[in-house]
N, C-alpha and C positions, 0 to 999 in steps of 0.2 A: 132155939127160940124159934116158935113159929110164925111166918111172915104174911097173914092173910091179904096184904095191900099186893105182894109181888104175885100171888097165888091168883088173886083175881085178876091183876093184870095180862098175865100169863093165860089163862082160863079165855079171856073175852077175845083176847087177837086170836086164839087158836080156834075158837070157834069160828071168828069171823073168817079165818082161814080154810077152816073146812069148808064152810058156805060156797065160798068163791071158788074154792078147789071142786066143789060138786056142781058149783053151774057152769064151772069151765069145761069138765069133761062132757056134761050134758050138752054144751054147744056142739065138742066137737063131734061126740057121736050123732047129732044131727046134721052136720055140715059134713061128715062122713059118709053119708048115703047119698050128697049131693053132686052128682057127677059132672066132669068138667067138658066143658063142650069141646077144648084142646084134644083131649084124651090122653093129654101126659102125665105120667108117674110123676110121685114127688121126686124121685132120682133123676129123673130125665129135666124135670123144672131146677133142681140144684145145678146139674152140670151147665145147664141152658146161662141162668143167671150169671155161674160163674164165668164163662166165657163173655158173655155182653159184656162184664167189667173186667175184662182182660186179665183174668186169676186163671191159671193152668198148672199151679201145683200144689193144687188142694185137692184131694180124694174125698169121693162122698162114698160112705158106706152104710151098711146095716146094721143095727144094733139092736139088743132084745129089750123087751118093756114095752109100757103104756107112757106117753108123754117122756118118754127118756132123749129127747132130741137136744142136740146141743152141738157147739161147734167148739172144737179142740185146738185152740192157737200153739199149744206144745206141737203137735204132730200135723198140724195142718188137715186136719181130717173135718167134713161136716160129718156126722153120724146122726143118720137119722132112724126111729124106730122102725119096725117091719112094715107095720101099717101107711105109714106117712112114706117109706122109701116105694112100696110097690102100689100104693093108692091113687086112682086117679079121680080123686074128689076134691072140695074145694080146702078141707082140712086139711090136707097135703099138701098143696098148694102153698097155703097160707105161712103153716111151719116150715118148710121146706127153702121158702124164700127168705123168711126170718132168722133161720140161721145161715144162711148165707150171705146175709145182711150183716151178719158178725163178721163174717170171712172178708166182706170188701172192707168193714173199720178197720181189721186186721191189717190188710194190705194198704189202707191209706192213713194208718197212724192216725186213727181217729184218738184224741186225746183221751175223752173219757174212758176208753176201753183201755188204752195205754195206763191211764190210772189204776184202772180197776185191775189188770196182770198184778202190777206191782204191788199192790196190797193183798193179795191172794195169801200168801204165806205170812202175812202179818195177822192176817183175820182167823186163819187156821190156828196160829198157835195162842191167838188170842180166845178162840171158842173153846180150845181145850183145854186151859187154865181156869176159863170162867166156869166150866163145868165141874172140873176137880174142885174148885171153890167155892161153890155154891153150898154145898154141906158145911164145908170150913166156917163160912160167915155164921151160921146158926151156931157151931160151938164156939168160936171165939167169944161173939156176941153174950153167949150165958156164961161160961167159964173166964173171959181177959175181954170185961168192957171196955176196960181201955184201950185195946187192941183194934176196937171196931172202925173207929173214923181212919185206919190205916188200911185196913182191908174194903171198906168202902170206897177210899180212895184210889186203891190198885181194881175196884170193879168197875169204877168210872172211866178210868184211861181203858182197860180193856173196852168196856162197852163201847165209847167213842171208836174206838176203831173199827167196831162191827156195824156201828151205827153210819158211819162216815161211807164205810162199804155198801151199806146197805142205800144209801142217798147217790152213791157214785153208781151202783146200776142201775137208777131208773133213767137218766138219761141214755145209757148204754141200750138197754130194751126198747126204748120208746123209739131210739133212731134206727134199730134195726128192723123196727114196724113199719118205719114210714119208708124206708130204703126199699123192703118187701114190697109195701103195697103198690107206690109210685110205677116198681120195675115190673110186678103184675100188669098194671093197666095200660104201661106205655108197649109192653110186649105183646098185649093181645091173650097172655095165657088165661086169663081170668074176664067174664064181660060181663055187663050189665048188671044183674042179682049177685053174680059170683063174686064182684068187687067189693060190692055191700056187705055181703056172708064171710069174705077172707077177712075185711078188717074188724067186723065184731068179734069175731075169733081172736084175732091178736089183741083186741080190747080186754077179752075176758082174764086174756093170759099176761097182759101187761099188771092188769088189777092185783096178781098176787104179789108181783114185786111191791107194790105202793102199801097193800097190808104188812108186808114185812118191814118195811123201812119204818111204817108207823108204828107199829108193836118194838122195834129196837128203839125208838126215839122214845116212847112212853117207858120202857124199861129204863134207857139213860136218865129222864128227868126225875124218874123216881129215885132211882140212887144218890142224883144230887141233889133233890130235896131231904132225903134222910142223912146224908151228910150233913147239909146244912144247917138241921134241926137238931142233930148230937154237939153241932157247935154252939151254937144257942143255949142248949141247957149248961153246956161249960160253963 
């Protein structure tokens, strides 16, 4: 059974996500040309922010790829893409400080980060099952319509976990950016227009998480609406 509504939801948010991602890459390309007055590299900035927050057990390492920067709480590493690691520009400062913001969250047991970390294995399992069952739902709806509600209910439970994770991610990312921008300003790493541009770069990065959360909510609402509609028909 072809489901045009779910397809439209997926395509709409995929399209919006691609537009935001394109804009984000454009912003970072622009701010990668804006050299920092402090002359520090992303690596230098990350190490300094960690030290200033009393964190000495986190390593700063370089990883391949573009926009692959992340903090790994499992091995306590701030992973910076090569351009950010070696870069002496505003984009590098914003990204390096943001990822260190996550390290600070981890060190201070920030509640939203703790909650998100606990949900990671649940979300991974939910996503795997969802991908496996997507085709199965269409088959069941066509061959065994009486089982459709059971499948939809399972989808609602799994999608609820994914949506909860997306919503919890929002305060985690926003807080990390706020920590980064406050520290960059107070430490004098970025000055004047550099501060405004770093804030703009992180704002567009945050938009990607907002779009992801909205798409997840829309999908969940659709499954609930379909489930309730089936019950009314019964």
